[in-house]
C-alpha positions in Angstrom: 0.0 0.0 0.0 1.4 3.4 -1.0 1.5 6.3 1.4 -1.4 8.7 0.8 0.7 11.9 1.2 2.2 11.5 -2.3 -1.2 11.6 -4.1 -2.0 15.3 -3.5 1.4 16.4 -4.8 0.8 14.5 -8.0 -2.5 16.3 -8.6 -0.9 19.6 -7.8 1.9 18.9 -10.3 -0.7 17.9 -12.9 -2.8 20.9 -12.4 0.2 23.2 -12.6 1.3 21.5 -15.8 -2.2 21.9 -17.3 -2.3 25.5 -16.3 1.1 26.1 -17.9 0.0 24.4 -21.1 -3.3 26.3 -21.2 -1.5 29.6 -20.6 1.1 29.0 -23.3 -1.6 27.9 -25.7 -3.7 31.1 -25.2 -0.5 33.2 -25.4 0.4 31.6 -28.7 -3.0 32.4 -30.1 -2.6 36.0 -28.8 0.8 36.4 -30.4 0.0 34.6 -33.7 -2.7 37.0 -34.7 -0.4 40.1 -35.0 2.5 38.0 -36.2 0.5 36.4 -39.0 -0.7 39.9 -39.9 2.8 41.2 -40.2 4.0 38.1 -42.1 1.2 38.5 -44.6 1.5 42.2 -45.3 5.2 42.9 -44.7 7.1 39.6 -44.7 10.5 41.4 -45.1 9.9 43.3 -41.8 9.7 40.2 -39.6 13.1 39.2 -38.3 14.5 36.6 -35.9 14.0 38.9 -32.9 10.3 39.0 -33.5 10.2 35.2 -33.3 12.3 35.2 -30.1 10.0 37.8 -28.6 7.0 35.7 -29.5 8.5 32.7 -27.9 9.3 34.7 -24.8 5.7 36.0 -24.6 4.3 32.4 -24.9 6.6 31.2 -22.1 5.8 34.2 -19.9 2.1 33.5 -20.4 2.6 29.9 -19.3 4.7 30.9 -16.3 2.2 33.5 -15.2 -0.8 31.2 -15.6 1.1 28.7 -13.5 1.8 31.3 -10.8 -1.5 33.1 -10.8 -3.8 30.3 -11.8 -7.3 30.9 -13.2 -7.2 34.6 -12.7 -4.5 35.0 -15.4 -6.2 32.5 -17.7 -9.4 34.5 -17.5 -7.5 37.7 -18.4 -6.0 35.9 -21.4 -9.4 34.7 -22.5 -10.9 38.2 -22.2 -8.0 39.5 -24.3 -8.6 36.8 -26.9 -12.3 37.5 -27.0 -11.7 41.3 -27.4 -9.7 40.9 -30.6 -11.5 42.2 -33.6 -12.8 39.8 -36.1 -12.9 40.2 -39.8 
């Protein structure tokens, strides 16, 4: 029989990993909209630094969603909903 004190740590780790993945997924949607706009209209203006900045934004969204939980995910969702549609 396994000790029961290990089970809550596993659920906490899983929930944090899930929040990180959700935050990075929402962050990637948020950054891909302007990046795809620039790539379509001015592809020569997009450089390596833009891709690195986008990757940093996605990682920061994942880290912040892990640290702040559902509050940060709700903020990202509201930002995604407030983007104009075509």
